[in-house]
Backbone of each chain as nested JSON, in Angstrom:
{
  "chains": [
    {"id": "A", "residues": [
      {"number": 1, "name": "MET", "atoms": {"N": [1.075, 8.067, 18.733], "CA": [0.695, 7.487, 17.462], "C": [0.236, 6.05, 17.63]}},
      {"number": 2, "name": "SER", "atoms": {"N": [-1.007, 5.903, 18.071], "CA": [-1.544, 4.542, 18.136], "C": [-3.068, 4.603, 18.067]}},
      {"number": 3, "name": "LEU", "atoms": {"N": [-3.616, 3.468, 17.771], "CA": [-5.06, 3.402, 17.618], "C": [-5.502, 2.055, 18.186]}},
      {"number": 4, "name": "LYS", "atoms": {"N": [-6.529, 2.097, 19.033], "CA": [-6.968, 0.855, 19.662], "C": [-7.719, -0.037, 18.666]}},
      {"number": 5, "name": "LEU", "atoms": {"N": [-7.552, -1.321, 18.886], "CA": [-8.179, -2.315, 18.016], "C": [-9.692, -2.082, 17.907]}},
      {"number": 6, "name": "GLU", "atoms": {"N": [-10.323, -1.816, 19.029], "CA": [-11.773, -1.603, 19.017], "C": [-12.152, -0.366, 18.198]}},
      {"number": 7, "name": "GLU", "atoms": {"N": [-11.315, 0.68, 18.276], "CA": [-11.575, 1.907, 17.514], "C": [-11.537, 1.621, 16.014]}},
      {"number": 8, "name": "ILE", "atoms": {"N": [-10.58, 0.821, 15.613], "CA": [-10.452, 0.474, 14.191], "C": [-11.714, -0.252, 13.741]}},
      {"number": 9, "name": "LYS", "atoms": {"N": [-12.132, -1.206, 14.558], "CA": [-13.341, -1.98, 14.236], "C": [-14.545, -1.066, 14.099]}},
      {"number": 10, "name": "ILE", "atoms": {"N": [-14.695, -0.143, 15.032], "CA": [-15.849, 0.766, 15.022], "C": [-15.838, 1.625, 13.766]}},
      {"number": 11, "name": "LEU", "atoms": {"N": [-14.67, 2.163, 13.423], "CA": [-14.562, 3.013, 12.224], "C": [-14.929, 2.24, 10.968]}},
      {"number": 12, "name": "ILE", "atoms": {"N": [-14.439, 1.022, 10.872], "CA": [-14.72, 0.216, 9.678], "C": [-16.212, -0.131, 9.615]}},
      {"number": 13, "name": "LYS", "atoms": {"N": [-16.755, -0.513, 10.761], "CA": [-18.18, -0.887, 10.829], "C": [-19.093, 0.277, 10.443]}},
      {"number": 14, "name": "LYS", "atoms": {"N": [-18.678, 1.474, 10.84], "CA": [-19.457, 2.672, 10.566], "C": [-19.562, 2.906, 9.055]}},
      {"number": 15, "name": "ALA", "atoms": {"N": [-18.444, 2.706, 8.364], "CA": [-18.418, 2.959, 6.921], "C": [-18.898, 1.752, 6.123]}},
      {"number": 16, "name": "ILE", "atoms": {"N": [-18.625, 0.562, 6.666], "CA": [-18.983, -0.674, 5.966], "C": [-19.785, -1.549, 6.925]}},
      {"number": 17, "name": "PRO", "atoms": {"N": [-21.072, -1.267, 7.058], "CA": [-21.884, -1.927, 8.09], "C": [-21.913, -3.461, 8.016]}},
      {"number": 18, "name": "ASP", "atoms": {"N": [-21.833, -4.022, 6.813], "CA": [-21.928, -5.49, 6.732], "C": [-20.571, -6.179, 6.895]}},
      {"number": 19, "name": "ALA", "atoms": {"N": [-19.546, -5.416, 7.234], "CA": [-18.188, -5.979, 7.298], "C": [-18.047, -7.042, 8.386]}},
      {"number": 20, "name": "GLU", "atoms": {"N": [-17.444, -8.157, 8.0], "CA": [-17.039, -9.162, 8.992], "C": [-15.553, -8.938, 9.191]}},
      {"number": 21, "name": "ILE", "atoms": {"N": [-15.191, -8.532, 10.376], "CA": [-13.805, -8.096, 10.611], "C": [-13.083, -9.035, 11.549]}},
      {"number": 22, "name": "ASN", "atoms": {"N": [-11.91, -9.451, 11.121], "CA": [-11.042, -10.235, 11.984], "C": [-9.722, -9.475, 12.063]}},
      {"number": 23, "name": "ILE", "atoms": {"N": [-9.424, -8.962, 13.254], "CA": [-8.255, -8.098, 13.35], "C": [-7.328, -8.519, 14.492]}},
      {"number": 24, "name": "GLN", "atoms": {"N": [-6.046, -8.422, 14.223], "CA": [-5.054, -8.837, 15.229], "C": [-4.04, -7.729, 15.454]}},
      {"number": 25, "name": "ASP", "atoms": {"N": [-3.674, -7.538, 16.691], "CA": [-2.6, -6.603, 17.019], "C": [-1.307, -7.425, 16.974]}},
      {"number": 26, "name": "LEU", "atoms": {"N": [-0.545, -7.255, 15.913], "CA": [0.588, -8.15, 15.651], "C": [1.697, -8.039, 16.679]}},
      {"number": 27, "name": "ALA", "atoms": {"N": [1.98, -6.819, 17.106], "CA": [3.126, -6.637, 17.997], "C": [2.707, -6.266, 19.422]}},
      {"number": 28, "name": "GLY", "atoms": {"N": [1.381, -6.148, 19.643], "CA": [0.896, -5.755, 20.96], "C": [1.221, -4.311, 21.287]}},
      {"number": 29, "name": "ASP", "atoms": {"N": [1.425, -3.493, 20.241], "CA": [1.802, -2.082, 20.463], "C": [0.744, -1.098, 19.967]}},
      {"number": 30, "name": "GLU", "atoms": {"N": [-0.43, -1.609, 19.597], "CA": [-1.513, -0.792, 19.054], "C": [-1.081, 0.017, 17.84]}},
      {"number": 31, "name": "ASN", "atoms": {"N": [-0.162, -0.506, 17.1], "CA": [0.355, 0.223, 15.941], "C": [0.592, -0.66, 14.714]}},
      {"number": 32, "name": "HIS", "atoms": {"N": [0.667, -1.964, 14.926], "CA": [0.874, -2.891, 13.816], "C": [-0.227, -3.937, 13.833]}},
      {"number": 33, "name": "TYR", "atoms": {"N": [-1.158, -3.783, 12.921], "CA": [-2.306, -4.688, 12.898], "C": [-2.378, -5.467, 11.586]}},
      {"number": 34, "name": "SER", "atoms": {"N": [-3.111, -6.542, 11.648], "CA": [-3.426, -7.284, 10.443], "C": [-4.925, -7.544, 10.46]}},
      {"number": 35, "name": "ALA", "atoms": {"N": [-5.601, -7.231, 9.368], "CA": [-7.051, -7.385, 9.351], "C": [-7.546, -8.105, 8.105]}},
      {"number": 36, "name": "THR", "atoms": {"N": [-8.509, -8.991, 8.34], "CA": [-9.228, -9.605, 7.238], "C": [-10.646, -9.065, 7.287]}},
      {"number": 37, "name": "ILE", "atoms": {"N": [-11.093, -8.51, 6.182], "CA": [-12.412, -7.886, 6.155], "C": [-13.225, -8.435, 4.988]}},
      {"number": 38, "name": "LYS", "atoms": {"N": [-14.414, -8.921, 5.342], "CA": [-15.28, -9.508, 4.344], "C": [-16.525, -8.634, 4.205]}},
      {"number": 39, "name": "SER", "atoms": {"N": [-16.857, -8.258, 2.977], "CA": [-18.051, -7.427, 2.779], "C": [-18.552, -7.527, 1.352]}},
      {"number": 40, "name": "LYS", "atoms": {"N": [-19.845, -7.23, 1.212], "CA": [-20.451, -7.211, -0.115], "C": [-19.943, -6.039, -0.949]}},
      {"number": 41, "name": "ILE", "atoms": {"N": [-19.579, -4.934, -0.287], "CA": [-19.194, -3.749, -1.065], "C": [-17.915, -3.964, -1.875]}},
      {"number": 42, "name": "PHE", "atoms": {"N": [-17.137, -5.002, -1.545], "CA": [-15.901, -5.25, -2.29], "C": [-16.159, -5.94, -3.639]}},
      {"number": 43, "name": "THR", "atoms": {"N": [-17.329, -6.521, -3.745], "CA": [-17.632, -7.326, -4.928], "C": [-17.482, -6.54, -6.223]}},
      {"number": 44, "name": "GLY", "atoms": {"N": [-16.716, -7.106, -7.134], "CA": [-16.54, -6.505, -8.445], "C": [-15.531, -5.367, -8.481]}},
      {"number": 45, "name": "LYS", "atoms": {"N": [-14.927, -5.068, -7.326], "CA": [-13.938, -3.974, -7.299], "C": [-12.519, -4.539, -7.318]}},
      {"number": 46, "name": "SER", "atoms": {"N": [-11.591, -3.735, -7.832], "CA": [-10.194, -4.153, -7.841], "C": [-9.668, -4.115, -6.405]}},
      {"number": 47, "name": "LYS", "atoms": {"N": [-8.551, -4.798, -6.183], "CA": [-7.947, -4.83, -4.843], "C": [-7.608, -3.412, -4.371]}},
      {"number": 48, "name": "ILE", "atoms": {"N": [-7.12, -2.593, -5.311], "CA": [-6.781, -1.218, -4.944], "C": [-8.026, -0.489, -4.448]}},
      {"number": 49, "name": "GLU", "atoms": {"N": [-9.122, -0.629, -5.183], "CA": [-10.373, 0.026, -4.772], "C": [-10.875, -0.527, -3.434]}},
      {"number": 50, "name": "GLN", "atoms": {"N": [-10.736, -1.835, -3.246], "CA": [-11.185, -2.462, -1.995], "C": [-10.415, -1.902, -0.798]}},
      {"number": 51, "name": "HIS", "atoms": {"N": [-9.086, -1.846, -0.958], "CA": [-8.267, -1.345, 0.154], "C": [-8.526, 0.144, 0.384]}},
      {"number": 52, "name": "LYS", "atoms": {"N": [-8.77, 0.871, -0.698], "CA": [-9.054, 2.311, -0.554], "C": [-10.325, 2.533, 0.267]}},
      {"number": 53, "name": "LEU", "atoms": {"N": [-11.32, 1.66, 0.073], "CA": [-12.562, 1.778, 0.849], "C": [-12.287, 1.626, 2.342]}},
      {"number": 54, "name": "VAL", "atoms": {"N": [-11.379, 0.708, 2.678], "CA": [-11.031, 0.51, 4.092], "C": [-10.254, 1.723, 4.606]}},
      {"number": 55, "name": "TYR", "atoms": {"N": [-9.306, 2.2, 3.811], "CA": [-8.528, 3.377, 4.23], "C": [-9.448, 4.575, 4.436]}},
      {"number": 56, "name": "LYS", "atoms": {"N": [-10.434, 4.736, 3.542], "CA": [-11.374, 5.863, 3.665], "C": [-12.163, 5.735, 4.962]}},
      {"number": 57, "name": "ALA", "atoms": {"N": [-12.546, 4.494, 5.299], "CA": [-13.296, 4.261, 6.533], "C": [-12.489, 4.707, 7.754]}},
      {"number": 58, "name": "LEU", "atoms": {"N": [-11.172, 4.638, 7.634], "CA": [-10.316, 4.997, 8.764], "C": [-10.063, 6.505, 8.846]}},
      {"number": 59, "name": "ASN", "atoms": {"N": [-10.734, 7.262, 8.0], "CA": [-10.729, 8.728, 8.132], "C": [-9.355, 9.383, 8.18]}},
      {"number": 60, "name": "GLY", "atoms": {"N": [-8.473, 8.972, 7.309], "CA": [-7.159, 9.615, 7.28], "C": [-6.218, 9.186, 8.387]}},
      {"number": 61, "name": "LYS", "atoms": {"N": [-6.658, 8.201, 9.199], "CA": [-5.775, 7.757, 10.293], "C": [-4.662, 6.844, 9.791]}},
      {"number": 62, "name": "MET", "atoms": {"N": [-4.955, 6.156, 8.677], "CA": [-3.954, 5.244, 8.106], "C": [-2.737, 6.053, 7.659]}},
      {"number": 63, "name": "GLY", "atoms": {"N": [-1.563, 5.621, 8.094], "CA": [-0.35, 6.352, 7.728], "C": [-0.052, 7.482, 8.697]}},
      {"number": 64, "name": "ASN", "atoms": {"N": [-1.004, 7.771, 9.598], "CA": [-0.767, 8.795, 10.619], "C": [-0.813, 8.159, 12.002]}},
      {"number": 65, "name": "GLU", "atoms": {"N": [-2.004, 8.211, 12.651], "CA": [-2.094, 7.556, 13.966], "C": [-1.774, 6.065, 13.865]}},
      {"number": 66, "name": "LEU", "atoms": {"N": [-2.121, 5.515, 12.712], "CA": [-1.965, 4.081, 12.535], "C": [-0.822, 3.811, 11.56]}},
      {"number": 67, "name": "HIS", "atoms": {"N": [0.233, 3.199, 12.062], "CA": [1.413, 2.993, 11.218], "C": [1.214, 1.846, 10.225]}},
      {"number": 68, "name": "ALA", "atoms": {"N": [0.71, 0.722, 10.72], "CA": [0.66, -0.438, 9.839], "C": [-0.611, -1.255, 10.026]}},
      {"number": 69, "name": "LEU", "atoms": {"N": [-1.289, -1.471, 8.932], "CA": [-2.459, -2.343, 8.942], "C": [-2.387, -3.21, 7.683]}},
      {"number": 70, "name": "ALA", "atoms": {"N": [-1.934, -4.434, 7.873], "CA": [-1.912, -5.349, 6.737], "C": [-3.356, -5.712, 6.423]}},
      {"number": 71, "name": "LEU", "atoms": {"N": [-3.718, -5.616, 5.164], "CA": [-5.117, -5.825, 4.8], "C": [-5.317, -7.024, 3.898]}},
      {"number": 72, "name": "ASN", "atoms": {"N": [-6.388, -7.743, 4.198], "CA": [-6.843, -8.786, 3.295], "C": [-8.341, -8.584, 3.153]}},
      {"number": 73, "name": "THR", "atoms": {"N": [-8.761, -8.133, 1.985], "CA": [-10.193, -7.892, 1.787], "C": [-10.789, -9.038, 0.972]}},
      {"number": 74, "name": "ILE", "atoms": {"N": [-11.978, -9.449, 1.375], "CA": [-12.634, -10.584, 0.727], "C": [-14.04, -10.188, 0.277]}},
      {"number": 75, "name": "GLU", "atoms": {"N": [-14.367, -10.551, -0.946], "CA": [-15.715, -10.279, -1.461], "C": [-16.674, -11.267, -0.837]}},
      {"number": 76, "name": "ASN", "atoms": {"N": [-17.793, -10.75, -0.363], "CA": [-18.759, -11.645, 0.284], "C": [-19.903, -11.984, -0.675]}}
    ]},
    {"id": "B", "residues": [
      {"number": 1, "name": "MET", "atoms": {"N": [-3.252, 19.008, -6.007], "CA": [-1.906, 18.885, -5.423], "C": [-0.913, 19.808, -6.111]}},
      {"number": 2, "name": "ASP", "atoms": {"N": [0.218, 20.02, -5.479], "CA": [1.273, 20.896, -5.987], "C": [1.741, 20.455, -7.378]}},
      {"number": 3, "name": "GLU", "atoms": {"N": [1.701, 21.369, -8.313], "CA": [2.021, 21.023, -9.709], "C": [3.472, 20.565, -9.889]}},
      {"number": 4, "name": "ASN", "atoms": {"N": [4.385, 21.206, -9.144], "CA": [5.804, 20.832, -9.258], "C": [6.041, 19.393, -8.814]}},
      {"number": 5, "name": "ILE", "atoms": {"N": [5.397, 19.018, -7.719], "CA": [5.558, 17.652, -7.209], "C": [4.921, 16.658, -8.178]}},
      {"number": 6, "name": "LYS", "atoms": {"N": [3.755, 17.034, -8.691], "CA": [3.063, 16.163, -9.637], "C": [3.966, 15.913, -10.857]}},
      {"number": 7, "name": "LYS", "atoms": {"N": [4.56, 16.98, -11.337], "CA": [5.448, 16.897, -12.5], "C": [6.644, 15.993, -12.168]}},
      {"number": 8, "name": "LYS", "atoms": {"N": [7.168, 16.168, -10.957], "CA": [8.325, 15.385, -10.528], "C": [7.977, 13.886, -10.507]}},
      {"number": 9, "name": "ILE", "atoms": {"N": [6.797, 13.552, -9.973], "CA": [6.362, 12.153, -9.908], "C": [6.166, 11.602, -11.328]}},
      {"number": 10, "name": "GLU", "atoms": {"N": [5.542, 12.393, -12.172], "CA": [5.296, 11.933, -13.546], "C": [6.612, 11.701, -14.293]}},
      {"number": 11, "name": "ASP", "atoms": {"N": [7.588, 12.564, -14.046], "CA": [8.909, 12.376, -14.669], "C": [9.548, 11.062, -14.205]}},
      {"number": 12, "name": "ILE", "atoms": {"N": [9.405, 10.79, -12.902], "CA": [10.013, 9.566, -12.342], "C": [9.379, 8.313, -12.959]}},
      {"number": 13, "name": "ILE", "atoms": {"N": [8.042, 8.276, -12.98], "CA": [7.39, 7.04, -13.456], "C": [7.41, 6.923, -14.972]}},
      {"number": 14, "name": "GLU", "atoms": {"N": [7.716, 8.043, -15.626], "CA": [7.865, 8.036, -17.083], "C": [9.2, 7.381, -17.471]}},
      {"number": 15, "name": "LYS", "atoms": {"N": [10.196, 7.64, -16.643], "CA": [11.576, 7.275, -16.977], "C": [11.841, 5.766, -16.865]}},
      {"number": 16, "name": "ASP", "atoms": {"N": [11.305, 5.148, -15.834], "CA": [11.535, 3.708, -15.638], "C": [10.205, 2.973, -15.608]}},
      {"number": 17, "name": "ASP", "atoms": {"N": [10.178, 1.78, -16.195], "CA": [8.946, 0.988, -16.235], "C": [8.478, 0.583, -14.844]}},
      {"number": 18, "name": "VAL", "atoms": {"N": [9.427, 0.107, -14.029], "CA": [9.062, -0.367, -12.698], "C": [9.675, 0.57, -11.647]}},
      {"number": 19, "name": "CYS", "atoms": {"N": [8.809, 1.26, -10.926], "CA": [9.261, 2.214, -9.911], "C": [8.684, 1.836, -8.556]}},
      {"number": 20, "name": "LEU", "atoms": {"N": [9.566, 1.773, -7.565], "CA": [9.094, 1.499, -6.207], "C": [9.4, 2.703, -5.314]}},
      {"number": 21, "name": "PHE", "atoms": {"N": [8.331, 3.383, -4.89], "CA": [8.484, 4.462, -3.926], "C": [8.538, 3.789, -2.561]}},
      {"number": 22, "name": "MET", "atoms": {"N": [9.659, 3.991, -1.872], "CA": [9.889, 3.191, -0.667], "C": [10.591, 3.986, 0.422]}},
      {"number": 23, "name": "LYS", "atoms": {"N": [10.606, 3.402, 1.626], "CA": [11.381, 3.982, 2.716], "C": [12.745, 3.326, 2.685]}},
      {"number": 24, "name": "GLY", "atoms": {"N": [13.779, 4.134, 2.408], "CA": [15.121, 3.596, 2.256], "C": [15.395, 3.267, 0.801]}},
      {"number": 25, "name": "THR", "atoms": {"N": [16.406, 2.47, 0.575], "CA": [16.807, 2.108, -0.784], "C": [16.684, 0.592, -0.966]}},
      {"number": 26, "name": "PRO", "atoms": {"N": [16.701, 0.102, -2.217], "CA": [16.642, -1.352, -2.415], "C": [17.789, -2.066, -1.688]}},
      {"number": 27, "name": "GLU", "atoms": {"N": [18.916, -1.416, -1.57], "CA": [20.059, -2.018, -0.861], "C": [19.828, -2.004, 0.65]}},
      {"number": 28, "name": "VAL", "atoms": {"N": [19.31, -0.871, 1.142], "CA": [19.069, -0.737, 2.586], "C": [17.659, -0.189, 2.844]}},
      {"number": 29, "name": "PRO", "atoms": {"N": [16.654, -1.079, 2.776], "CA": [15.287, -0.629, 3.074], "C": [15.175, -0.241, 4.551]}},
      {"number": 30, "name": "GLN", "atoms": {"N": [14.34, 0.783, 4.828], "CA": [14.227, 1.288, 6.206], "C": [12.907, 0.883, 6.858]}},
      {"number": 31, "name": "CYS", "atoms": {"N": [12.174, -0.012, 6.22], "CA": [10.877, -0.414, 6.775], "C": [10.572, -1.815, 6.259]}},
      {"number": 32, "name": "GLY", "atoms": {"N": [9.948, -2.622, 7.107], "CA": [9.694, -4.017, 6.752], "C": [8.853, -4.191, 5.499]}},
      {"number": 33, "name": "PHE", "atoms": {"N": [7.921, -3.266, 5.281], "CA": [7.032, -3.392, 4.132], "C": [7.764, -3.045, 2.834]}},
      {"number": 34, "name": "SER", "atoms": {"N": [8.629, -2.026, 2.93], "CA": [9.441, -1.666, 1.764], "C": [10.427, -2.798, 1.451]}},
      {"number": 35, "name": "LEU", "atoms": {"N": [10.954, -3.39, 2.512], "CA": [11.863, -4.531, 2.354], "C": [11.155, -5.682, 1.647]}},
      {"number": 36, "name": "ALA", "atoms": {"N": [9.92, -5.969, 2.058], "CA": [9.184, -7.103, 1.492], "C": [8.963, -6.934, -0.016]}},
      {"number": 37, "name": "VAL", "atoms": {"N": [8.525, -5.747, -0.427], "CA": [8.258, -5.531, -1.853], "C": [9.567, -5.539, -2.638]}},
      {"number": 38, "name": "SER", "atoms": {"N": [10.568, -4.898, -2.09], "CA": [11.881, -4.878, -2.729], "C": [12.408, -6.305, -2.936]}},
      {"number": 39, "name": "ASN", "atoms": {"N": [12.232, -7.159, -1.925], "CA": [12.697, -8.55, -2.022], "C": [11.933, -9.35, -3.07]}},
      {"number": 40, "name": "ILE", "atoms": {"N": [10.638, -9.094, -3.178], "CA": [9.835, -9.783, -4.194], "C": [10.357, -9.437, -5.581]}},
      {"number": 41, "name": "LEU", "atoms": {"N": [10.599, -8.141, -5.818], "CA": [11.083, -7.712, -7.132], "C": [12.456, -8.305, -7.425]}},
      {"number": 42, "name": "LYS", "atoms": {"N": [13.306, -8.335, -6.397], "CA": [14.645, -8.922, -6.58], "C": [14.537, -10.415, -6.889]}},
      {"number": 43, "name": "HIS", "atoms": {"N": [13.622, -11.064, -6.156], "CA": [13.406, -12.501, -6.349], "C": [12.977, -12.808, -7.795]}},
      {"number": 44, "name": "LEU", "atoms": {"N": [12.143, -11.936, -8.346], "CA": [11.662, -12.135, -9.719], "C": [12.675, -11.61, -10.748]}},
      {"number": 45, "name": "LYS", "atoms": {"N": [13.799, -11.135, -10.235], "CA": [14.876, -10.595, -11.076], "C": [14.373, -9.462, -11.978]}},
      {"number": 46, "name": "ILE", "atoms": {"N": [13.615, -8.576, -11.369], "CA": [13.073, -7.431, -12.103], "C": [13.942, -6.209, -11.84]}},
      {"number": 47, "name": "ASP", "atoms": {"N": [14.312, -5.541, -12.921], "CA": [15.028, -4.278, -12.771], "C": [14.038, -3.231, -12.322]}},
      {"number": 48, "name": "PHE", "atoms": {"N": [14.318, -2.595, -11.221], "CA": [13.399, -1.54, -10.797], "C": [14.146, -0.351, -10.236]}},
      {"number": 49, "name": "LYS", "atoms": {"N": [13.457, 0.769, -10.279], "CA": [14.019, 1.992, -9.747], "C": [13.435, 2.201, -8.355]}},
      {"number": 50, "name": "GLY", "atoms": {"N": [14.306, 2.241, -7.35], "CA": [13.854, 2.51, -5.987], "C": [13.958, 4.008, -5.709]}},
      {"number": 51, "name": "ILE", "atoms": {"N": [12.858, 4.584, -5.24], "CA": [12.875, 6.012, -4.924], "C": [12.684, 6.16, -3.415]}},
      {"number": 52, "name": "ASN", "atoms": {"N": [13.705, 6.699, -2.759], "CA": [13.666, 6.818, -1.307], "C": [12.905, 8.078, -0.898]}},
      {"number": 53, "name": "ILE", "atoms": {"N": [11.674, 7.882, -0.449], "CA": [10.837, 9.04, -0.111], "C": [11.244, 9.672, 1.22]}},
      {"number": 54, "name": "LEU", "atoms": {"N": [12.101, 8.976, 1.988], "CA": [12.563, 9.56, 3.251], "C": [13.486, 10.747, 3.009]}},
      {"number": 55, "name": "GLU", "atoms": {"N": [14.018, 10.82, 1.794], "CA": [14.935, 11.925, 1.481], "C": [14.19, 13.18, 1.034]}},
      {"number": 56, "name": "ASP", "atoms": {"N": [12.907, 13.077, 0.802], "CA": [12.177, 14.219, 0.259], "C": [10.746, 14.209, 0.796]}},
      {"number": 57, "name": "ASN", "atoms": {"N": [10.517, 15.04, 1.78], "CA": [9.204, 15.024, 2.431], "C": [8.073, 15.469, 1.496]}},
      {"number": 58, "name": "ASN", "atoms": {"N": [8.381, 16.374, 0.562], "CA": [7.362, 16.811, -0.389], "C": [6.928, 15.651, -1.29]}},
      {"number": 59, "name": "LEU", "atoms": {"N": [7.925, 14.861, -1.655], "CA": [7.648, 13.694, -2.503], "C": [6.859, 12.656, -1.704]}},
      {"number": 60, "name": "ARG", "atoms": {"N": [7.227, 12.492, -0.435], "CA": [6.56, 11.532, 0.443], "C": [5.066, 11.855, 0.559]}},
      {"number": 61, "name": "GLU", "atoms": {"N": [4.741, 13.125, 0.774], "CA": [3.337, 13.512, 0.872], "C": [2.679, 13.521, -0.516]}},
      {"number": 62, "name": "GLY", "atoms": {"N": [3.459, 13.948, -1.511], "CA": [2.941, 14.069, -2.871], "C": [2.508, 12.741, -3.467]}},
      {"number": 63, "name": "ILE", "atoms": {"N": [3.295, 11.701, -3.237], "CA": [2.982, 10.403, -3.855], "C": [1.691, 9.834, -3.26]}},
      {"number": 64, "name": "LYS", "atoms": {"N": [1.426, 10.155, -1.992], "CA": [0.197, 9.68, -1.349], "C": [-1.027, 10.344, -1.982]}},
      {"number": 65, "name": "GLN", "atoms": {"N": [-0.863, 11.631, -2.322], "CA": [-1.97, 12.339, -2.972], "C": [-2.142, 11.852, -4.408]}},
      {"number": 66, "name": "TYR", "atoms": {"N": [-1.006, 11.662, -5.056], "CA": [-1.019, 11.28, -6.466], "C": [-1.824, 9.99, -6.687]}},
      {"number": 67, "name": "SER", "atoms": {"N": [-1.58, 9.012, -5.834], "CA": [-2.231, 7.707, -5.995], "C": [-3.505, 7.6, -5.153]}},
      {"number": 68, "name": "ASP", "atoms": {"N": [-3.756, 8.602, -4.286], "CA": [-4.835, 8.524, -3.313], "C": [-4.684, 7.256, -2.468]}},
      {"number": 69, "name": "TRP", "atoms": {"N": [-3.471, 7.073, -1.992], "CA": [-3.116, 5.873, -1.227], "C": [-2.276, 6.332, -0.037]}},
      {"number": 70, "name": "PRO", "atoms": {"N": [-2.658, 5.946, 1.195], "CA": [-2.036, 6.6, 2.351], "C": [-0.696, 6.039, 2.826]}},
      {"number": 71, "name": "THR", "atoms": {"N": [-0.259, 4.942, 2.228], "CA": [0.941, 4.321, 2.793], "C": [2.045, 4.12, 1.754]}},
      {"number": 72, "name": "ILE", "atoms": {"N": [3.25, 3.886, 2.277], "CA": [4.432, 3.56, 1.491], "C": [4.825, 2.147, 1.891]}},
      {"number": 73, "name": "PRO", "atoms": {"N": [5.274, 1.276, 1.056], "CA": [5.694, 1.454, -0.335], "C": [4.531, 1.527, -1.342]}},
      {"number": 74, "name": "GLN", "atoms": {"N": [4.848, 2.029, -2.515], "CA": [3.91, 2.048, -3.631], "C": [4.656, 1.623, -4.897]}},
      {"number": 75, "name": "LEU", "atoms": {"N": [4.068, 0.644, -5.565], "CA": [4.708, 0.119, -6.781], "C": [3.977, 0.6, -8.04]}},
      {"number": 76, "name": "TYR", "atoms": {"N": [4.765, 1.1, -8.988], "CA": [4.22, 1.566, -10.269], "C": [4.818, 0.767, -11.411]}},
      {"number": 77, "name": "PHE", "atoms": {"N": [3.966, 0.45, -12.378], "CA": [4.453, -0.204, -13.581], "C": [3.89, 0.523, -14.792]}},
      {"number": 78, "name": "LYS", "atoms": {"N": [4.754, 0.954, -15.659], "CA": [4.354, 1.741, -16.831], "C": [3.37, 2.846, -16.434]}},
      {"number": 79, "name": "LYS", "atoms": {"N": [3.764, 3.609, -15.451], "CA": [3.033, 4.793, -14.98], "C": [1.744, 4.471, -14.222]}},
      {"number": 80, "name": "LYS", "atoms": {"N": [1.446, 3.172, -14.078], "CA": [0.207, 2.81, -13.389], "C": [0.51, 2.317, -11.967]}},
      {"number": 81, "name": "PHE", "atoms": {"N": [-0.289, 2.784, -11.023], "CA": [-0.14, 2.341, -9.635], "C": [-0.658, 0.907, -9.485]}},
      {"number": 82, "name": "LEU", "atoms": {"N": [0.225, 0.006, -9.049], "CA": [-0.174, -1.411, -8.925], "C": [-0.681, -1.752, -7.533]}},
      {"number": 83, "name": "GLY", "atoms": {"N": [-0.128, -1.084, -6.529], "CA": [-0.583, -1.367, -5.173], "C": [0.503, -1.17, -4.139]}},
      {"number": 84, "name": "GLY", "atoms": {"N": [0.105, -1.389, -2.884], "CA": [1.045, -1.323, -1.772], "C": [1.521, -2.73, -1.429]}},
      {"number": 85, "name": "CYS", "atoms": {"N": [2.081, -2.869, -0.247], "CA": [2.71, -4.133, 0.147], "C": [1.758, -5.337, 0.101]}},
      {"number": 86, "name": "ASP", "atoms": {"N": [0.567, -5.191, 0.683], "CA": [-0.365, -6.334, 0.749], "C": [-0.765, -6.814, -0.641]}},
      {"number": 87, "name": "ILE", "atoms": {"N": [-1.093, -5.851, -1.51], "CA": [-1.566, -6.195, -2.854], "C": [-0.436, -6.798, -3.682]}},
      {"number": 88, "name": "VAL", "atoms": {"N": [0.751, -6.22, -3.579], "CA": [1.891, -6.751, -4.341], "C": [2.216, -8.179, -3.881]}},
      {"number": 89, "name": "LYS", "atoms": {"N": [2.179, -8.368, -2.554], "CA": [2.44, -9.718, -2.015], "C": [1.419, -10.723, -2.546]}},
      {"number": 90, "name": "GLU", "atoms": {"N": [0.156, -10.317, -2.524], "CA": [-0.918, -11.192, -2.984], "C": [-0.759, -11.505, -4.483]}},
      {"number": 91, "name": "MET", "atoms": {"N": [-0.428, -10.472, -5.259], "CA": [-0.241, -10.69, -6.703], "C": [0.949, -11.614, -6.953]}},
      {"number": 92, "name": "PHE", "atoms": {"N": [1.972, -11.466, -6.121], "CA": [3.145, -12.322, -6.251], "C": [2.782, -13.771, -5.943]}},
      {"number": 93, "name": "GLU", "atoms": {"N": [2.055, -13.975, -4.841], "CA": [1.695, -15.333, -4.429], "C": [0.793, -16.023, -5.448]}},
      {"number": 94, "name": "LYS", "atoms": {"N": [-0.04, -15.242, -6.116], "CA": [-0.945, -15.827, -7.113], "C": [-0.285, -15.955, -8.48]}},
      {"number": 95, "name": "GLY", "atoms": {"N": [0.954, -15.482, -8.591], "CA": [1.659, -15.554, -9.866], "C": [1.267, -14.453, -10.84]}},
      {"number": 96, "name": "GLU", "atoms": {"N": [0.429, -13.511, -10.376], "CA": [-0.042, -12.445, -11.267], "C": [1.022, -11.391, -11.533]}},
      {"number": 97, "name": "LEU", "atoms": {"N": [1.822, -11.134, -10.512], "CA": [2.83, -10.075, -10.632], "C": [3.805, -10.378, -11.769]}},
      {"number": 98, "name": "LYS", "atoms": {"N": [4.199, -11.644, -11.814], "CA": [5.091, -12.114, -12.863], "C": [4.538, -11.812, -14.242]}},
      {"number": 99, "name": "LYS", "atoms": {"N": [3.238, -12.1, -14.397], "CA": [2.582, -11.896, -15.687], "C": [2.502, -10.411, -16.03]}},
      {"number": 100, "name": "ILE", "atoms": {"N": [2.077, -9.624, -15.059], "CA": [1.936, -8.182, -15.303], "C": [3.283, -7.576, -15.683]}},
      {"number": 101, "name": "LEU", "atoms": {"N": [4.301, -7.93, -14.92], "CA": [5.618, -7.337, -15.172], "C": [6.344, -8.049, -16.317]}},
      {"number": 102, "name": "ASN", "atoms": {"N": [5.68, -9.071, -16.849], "CA": [6.194, -9.739, -18.034], "C": [7.553, -10.403, -17.841]}},
      {"number": 103, "name": "VAL", "atoms": {"N": [7.655, -11.142, -16.761], "CA": [8.914, -11.82, -16.476], "C": [8.973, -13.121, -17.254]}},
      {"number": 104, "name": "LYS", "atoms": {"N": [10.115, -13.361, -17.862], "CA": [10.236, -14.6, -18.643], "C": [10.625, -15.761, -17.737]}}
    ]}
  ]
}
């Protein structure tokens, strides 16, 4: 149950091409990450909708292969 | 989703205004994120109902479908999904959570 940092970036980029992603592996275990993501697609959406877009980009991996991803989404 | 589980979730969020679906209990949270949200609510002196999803796997999967949200904890207020740990923390830091939950 782990997901590489680069894989997460690729998945997000695929779904949200203009995303500026800053991601950290908090515990060095490929399982607890913190990410700041900036994109135009977040504009005008609620935080719940913004985070859902990121979760959707991760193709169901969130909560499964990936245990923890603290999210901070920013409207660009 | 399964109608019985849906009904069960609706009964839970109908009964109490503030419901936290979490890993563990408010007294003994079993995950750092559940602990964080539980502590915020305690800090704001909000009465809330903690629902331990570790005790019921159907509920654990059901609540994720219900809200279309893949992670636990999940906070509900007056039957509405407010968010997970990151969003609740952010709302707390901005002082919004207090307003929404109507803390005096």
